[in-house]
C-alpha positions as CSV (number, residue, x, y, z in Angstrom):
1,M,100.7,107.4,129.1
2,K,103.6,105.1,128.7
3,P,105.1,104.9,125.2
4,T,104.8,102.0,122.8
5,G,108.0,100.1,122.2
6,I,109.3,99.3,118.8
7,V,112.2,97.2,117.5
8,R,113.9,98.2,114.3
9,D,117.4,97.6,113.1
10,P,119.2,98.1,109.7
11,V,120.5,94.5,110.0
12,F,117.1,93.2,109.2
13,M,117.3,94.7,105.7
14,M,120.7,92.9,105.1
15,H,118.9,89.6,105.0
16,D,118.2,89.1,101.3
17,M,116.8,86.1,99.6
18,G,117.3,87.3,96.0
19,E,115.8,89.5,93.4
20,Y,112.0,89.3,93.0
21,H,111.6,87.4,96.2
22,P,108.4,88.7,97.9
23,E,109.9,88.6,101.4
24,C,112.3,91.4,100.5
25,P,114.3,94.2,102.4
26,E,112.0,96.8,100.9
27,R,109.2,95.6,103.2
28,L,111.0,97.1,106.2
29,E,112.5,100.0,104.3
30,I,109.1,101.4,103.5
31,I,107.9,100.8,107.1
32,Y,111.0,102.5,108.6
33,Q,110.6,105.4,106.2
34,M,107.0,105.8,107.3
35,I,108.1,105.8,111.0
36,D,110.6,108.6,110.3
37,E,108.0,110.6,108.5
38,F,105.3,110.4,111.2
39,E,107.6,110.1,114.2
40,S,106.1,113.3,115.8
41,D,102.6,111.8,115.6
42,L,103.5,108.5,117.3
43,N,104.3,108.0,121.0
44,F,107.0,105.4,120.8
45,V,110.5,104.5,122.0
46,E,113.0,102.3,120.3
47,I,114.0,99.2,122.2
48,P,117.7,98.3,122.1
49,N,118.3,95.2,120.0
50,R,120.5,92.2,120.6
51,G,121.2,88.8,119.1
52,A,119.6,85.9,120.9
53,S,122.1,83.4,122.2
54,F,122.4,79.8,121.1
55,D,121.0,78.6,124.5
56,E,118.0,80.9,124.1
57,I,117.2,79.7,120.5
58,V,117.4,76.0,121.4
59,T,114.5,76.5,123.9
60,N,112.3,76.0,120.7
61,H,114.7,74.6,118.1
62,D,116.9,71.6,117.7
63,P,120.6,72.5,118.4
64,R,121.8,70.9,115.1
65,Y,119.4,73.1,113.2
66,V,120.5,76.2,115.0
67,N,124.1,75.3,114.2
68,Q,123.1,74.8,110.5
69,I,121.8,78.4,110.4
70,A,124.7,79.8,112.3
71,A,127.1,78.2,109.7
72,T,125.6,80.2,106.9
73,A,127.1,83.5,108.4
74,G,129.5,85.1,105.9
75,R,128.8,82.3,103.3
76,P,127.4,82.4,99.8
77,P,123.6,82.0,99.5
78,T,122.2,78.6,100.7
79,F,118.7,77.3,100.0
80,L,117.1,75.8,103.1
81,D,113.8,75.0,101.4
82,P,112.4,75.8,97.9
83,D,111.2,79.3,99.1
84,T,113.8,80.1,101.8
85,S,117.5,80.9,101.4
86,A,120.2,82.2,103.7
87,C,122.7,84.9,102.7
88,A,125.8,86.0,104.5
89,H,123.8,88.2,106.9
90,S,120.7,86.0,107.5
91,W,122.0,84.4,110.7
92,E,122.6,87.8,112.3
93,A,119.2,89.1,111.2
94,A,117.4,86.0,112.4
95,S,119.1,85.9,115.8
96,K,118.4,89.6,116.3
97,A,114.8,89.3,115.2
98,V,114.5,86.9,118.2
99,G,116.6,88.9,120.6
100,G,114.9,92.2,119.8
101,L,111.5,90.6,120.4
102,F,112.8,89.2,123.8
103,N,113.9,92.7,124.8
104,L,110.5,94.1,123.8
105,V,108.7,91.4,125.8
106,D,110.9,92.2,128.8
107,G,110.0,95.9,128.5
108,V,106.3,95.3,128.3
109,I,106.2,92.8,131.2
110,E,108.4,95.0,133.4
111,G,106.2,98.0,132.7
112,R,108.8,100.2,130.9
113,V,106.6,100.5,127.8
114,R,102.8,100.2,127.3
115,N,102.9,97.6,124.5
116,G,105.1,97.0,121.5
117,F,105.7,96.0,117.9
118,A,108.8,94.2,116.7
119,L,109.3,95.4,113.1
120,V,111.7,92.6,112.2
121,R,112.5,90.1,109.5
122,P,112.9,87.3,108.7
123,P,109.4,86.3,109.8
124,G,108.9,83.3,112.0
125,H,105.6,81.5,112.3
126,H,106.3,78.8,109.7
127,A,109.7,77.8,111.2
128,E,109.6,74.3,112.7
129,R,111.8,72.9,115.4
130,R,114.2,71.3,113.0
131,R,113.8,73.2,109.7
132,A,113.3,76.5,108.0
133,M,110.1,76.9,106.0
134,G,108.0,79.5,104.2
135,F,110.6,82.4,104.5
136,C,111.0,81.7,108.2
137,F,114.2,80.7,110.1
138,F,113.5,80.8,113.8
139,N,110.0,80.9,115.2
140,N,110.1,84.4,116.7
141,V,106.7,84.4,118.4
142,A,107.1,80.9,119.8
143,L,110.5,81.8,121.2
144,A,109.0,84.9,122.8
145,A,106.4,82.9,124.5
146,R,109.0,80.5,125.8
147,H,111.0,83.5,127.0
148,A,108.0,84.9,128.9
149,L,107.3,81.5,130.5
150,R,110.9,80.8,131.5
151,Q,112.3,84.2,132.4
152,H,109.2,85.9,133.8
153,G,107.4,83.0,135.4
154,L,104.2,83.4,133.4
155,T,101.9,80.4,133.1
156,R,99.3,81.6,130.5
157,V,100.5,83.2,127.3
158,A,98.1,83.7,124.3
159,I,99.3,83.9,120.7
160,V,96.9,85.3,118.1
161,D,98.0,84.8,114.5
162,W,96.1,86.8,111.9
163,D,98.6,86.2,109.1
164,L,97.0,85.0,105.8
165,H,98.8,81.6,106.3
166,H,98.4,79.1,109.1
167,G,101.2,79.3,111.7
168,N,102.2,75.7,111.5
169,G,105.5,76.1,113.3
170,T,103.9,78.0,116.2
171,Q,101.1,75.4,116.5
172,N,103.6,72.5,116.6
173,S,105.7,74.3,119.2
174,F,102.9,74.1,121.8
175,Y,100.5,71.4,120.5
176,E,100.9,69.3,123.7
177,E,101.1,72.2,126.2
178,S,98.5,74.3,128.0
179,E,100.8,77.2,129.0
180,V,100.4,78.7,125.6
181,L,97.0,79.2,123.8
182,F,97.3,79.4,120.1
183,I,94.6,81.0,117.9
184,S,95.0,81.2,114.2
185,I,92.7,82.8,111.6
186,H,93.9,82.0,108.1
187,Q,92.9,81.3,104.5
188,Y,92.1,77.6,103.9
189,P,92.9,75.7,101.8
190,H,96.2,77.5,101.3
191,Y,99.9,77.2,102.1
192,P,101.1,75.4,104.2
193,G,98.1,73.1,104.1
194,T,97.7,72.8,107.9
195,G,95.3,74.5,110.3
196,G,92.1,72.5,109.9
197,V,89.3,72.8,112.5
198,R,90.0,69.4,114.1
199,E,93.6,70.4,114.9
200,I,92.9,71.2,118.5
201,G,96.0,70.1,120.4
202,H,96.9,66.8,122.1
203,G,97.3,65.5,125.6
204,A,97.8,68.4,128.0
205,G,97.4,70.8,125.1
206,E,94.0,69.6,123.9
207,G,91.8,72.5,123.5
208,Y,94.6,75.1,123.5
209,T,94.9,75.1,119.7
210,V,92.1,77.0,118.0
211,N,92.1,77.1,114.2
212,V,89.7,79.2,112.2
213,P,90.1,78.2,108.5
214,L,88.4,80.8,106.3
215,A,87.6,80.5,102.6
216,S,89.1,83.1,100.3
217,G,87.3,86.5,100.1
218,A,86.8,87.0,103.8
219,G,87.1,90.7,104.8
220,D,86.6,93.0,107.7
221,E,83.1,91.9,108.6
222,E,84.0,88.2,108.6
223,Y,87.2,88.7,110.6
224,L,85.5,90.9,113.2
225,T,82.7,88.4,113.5
226,V,85.3,85.8,114.3
227,F,86.9,88.1,116.8
228,H,83.7,88.9,118.6
229,M,82.1,85.4,118.5
230,L,85.2,83.3,119.1
231,V,88.5,85.0,119.8
232,A,87.4,87.4,122.5
233,P,85.3,84.9,124.5
234,I,88.1,82.3,124.4
235,L,90.7,84.9,125.5
236,E,88.4,86.1,128.3
237,A,88.0,82.6,129.6
238,Y,91.7,81.9,129.3
239,K,92.7,85.1,131.1
240,P,96.2,85.4,129.6
241,Q,99.0,87.1,131.4
242,L,100.5,88.2,128.0
243,I,99.1,88.4,124.5
244,L,101.4,88.0,121.5
245,V,100.3,88.7,118.0
246,S,101.8,87.1,114.8
247,A,101.0,90.2,112.8
248,G,101.0,89.4,109.1
249,F,99.3,91.7,106.7
250,D,99.0,89.4,103.7
251,A,95.3,89.0,104.3
252,H,95.0,92.6,103.1
253,E,92.8,93.0,100.0
254,R,95.8,94.3,98.0
255,D,98.2,91.5,98.8
256,P,99.5,89.5,95.8
257,L,100.0,86.2,97.7
258,G,96.5,85.9,99.2
259,G,92.8,86.0,98.4
260,M,91.4,87.8,101.5
261,A,89.9,91.2,101.7
262,L,90.9,92.8,105.0
263,T,91.5,96.6,105.1
264,E,93.5,98.8,107.4
265,S,90.2,99.5,109.3
266,G,89.8,95.8,109.9
267,Y,93.3,95.4,111.3
268,S,92.8,98.4,113.6
269,Q,89.5,97.1,115.0
270,M,91.0,93.6,115.6
271,L,93.8,95.2,117.5
272,E,91.4,97.4,119.6
273,I,89.6,94.2,120.7
274,L,92.9,92.6,121.8
275,M,94.0,95.8,123.6
276,H,90.7,95.9,125.6
277,I,91.2,92.2,126.6
278,A,94.9,92.8,127.5
279,E,93.9,95.8,129.6
280,E,91.2,93.7,131.4
281,Y,93.3,90.6,132.1
282,C,97.0,91.3,131.8
283,L,97.8,94.9,132.6
284,G,97.7,95.8,128.9
285,R,100.6,93.5,128.0
286,L,100.4,93.1,124.3
287,V,103.3,92.6,121.8
288,L,103.1,92.2,118.1
289,T,105.8,90.8,115.8
290,L,105.8,91.2,112.0
291,E,105.1,88.2,109.9
292,G,103.9,88.4,106.2
293,G,102.6,91.2,104.0
294,Y,103.9,91.6,100.5
295,D,102.1,94.6,98.9
296,L,104.3,97.4,100.0
297,I,101.6,100.1,100.1
298,A,99.2,97.9,102.0
299,L,101.9,96.9,104.4
300,R,103.0,100.5,105.1
301,E,99.5,101.8,105.7
302,S,98.5,98.8,107.8
303,V,101.5,99.1,110.1
304,K,101.0,102.9,110.3
305,I,97.4,102.5,111.6
306,I,98.5,99.7,114.0
307,L,101.3,101.9,115.5
308,N,98.8,104.7,115.8
309,V,96.3,102.5,117.7
310,L,99.0,101.0,119.9
311,S,100.4,104.4,120.9
312,S,97.2,106.4,121.3
313,Y,94.1,104.2,121.8
314,N,92.2,104.8,125.0
315,C,91.2,101.5,126.5
316,D,89.0,103.2,129.1
317,K,86.4,104.2,126.5
318,E,83.6,101.8,125.9
319,M,83.8,99.6,122.8
320,V,81.1,100.2,120.3
321,P,78.9,97.0,120.5
322,F,79.4,94.9,117.4
323,Q,76.3,93.4,115.8
324,P,77.4,90.9,113.2
325,A,74.9,90.6,110.4
326,F,75.6,86.8,110.6
327,E,72.9,85.8,108.2
328,R,74.1,88.3,105.6
329,L,77.5,86.7,105.4
330,S,78.2,83.9,103.0
331,S,76.9,80.4,103.7
332,T,80.4,79.1,103.5
333,F,81.7,81.4,106.1
334,R,78.7,80.7,108.4
335,A,79.2,76.9,108.1
336,R,82.9,77.1,108.8
337,L,82.5,79.4,111.9
338,R,79.7,77.1,113.2
339,D,82.0,74.2,112.8
340,V,84.8,75.9,114.7
341,L,82.4,76.9,117.5
342,A,80.9,73.4,117.8
343,T,84.4,72.0,118.0
344,Q,85.7,74.4,120.6
345,V,82.7,74.8,122.9
346,R,83.6,71.6,124.8
347,Y,86.8,73.4,125.9
348,W,85.4,76.9,126.1
349,P,81.8,76.6,127.3
350,N,81.3,80.3,127.3
351,L,81.1,80.2,123.5
352,S,77.7,80.7,121.9
353,V,76.9,78.1,119.2
354,S,73.4,79.3,118.3
């Protein structure tokens, strides 16, 4: 079996937004320590890292904005929005978060590794074309999708975002395009305030944005119900050539910034579903990139189980049929999921709205 590719680099821990900031270097320190501790149990190889070039980054960001971030290199801390600041090393970390993810996508598409996880920071899914936002500088996952389309000639890339927060920057990157399908499951209402059911794309992109806004308190059973009733059928109809995952772990029950109740088991089962779909439709091509997750223990244990599934899960085995106890779930959850299904069935007629 081919190994799983990972991206890690000490430069990511040099990006520092100040004492007590939740998006802190310790997030990766604890993950990297876990990898060193369990290296013999995980079938992985490290993918060489590199900085993304200016020309690569401007495929999804305004050149003036990219120059603004580049100008922070070696400079004193600079606030880019109320929650996001650049230090002397942020430009290097942000450009290498993109470049490392590019190299990982290349390795997966070219068949050198089975799948992969880019363990990078800063995260990316809030970053807009012209501004930093919500701890994010460049939209790593959107840039990876652009890279797959431009450099590898793909025409159907799916992005699944299971971070607690809606990936507004990713949505806006592809809102009028059909080459990228964006599916986001997130707490709502919550930061950044976007991601409503009726946000479905526009023009050529209509129907290729799928938002699943869940009320606080949703846990493994709710998320797995969404995956089986909505995410999997849509992906099966779309037949992606590559699946990218914005893998945030702030929907974990321990996370201080959210109000969800996912566990490590829930994350692993969501990943298994995506791995089966990737095996069926795109030669197993599946790449995760780290987004949020601010409880260090929850983050460490969640990433550990994800790496274990990526490197050892047998997609040839039959999936255990999932029987959602739909009527046992909260009336709020049932109403929201029915609303999403009713909205999306016109674009994805294989969905069941009963």
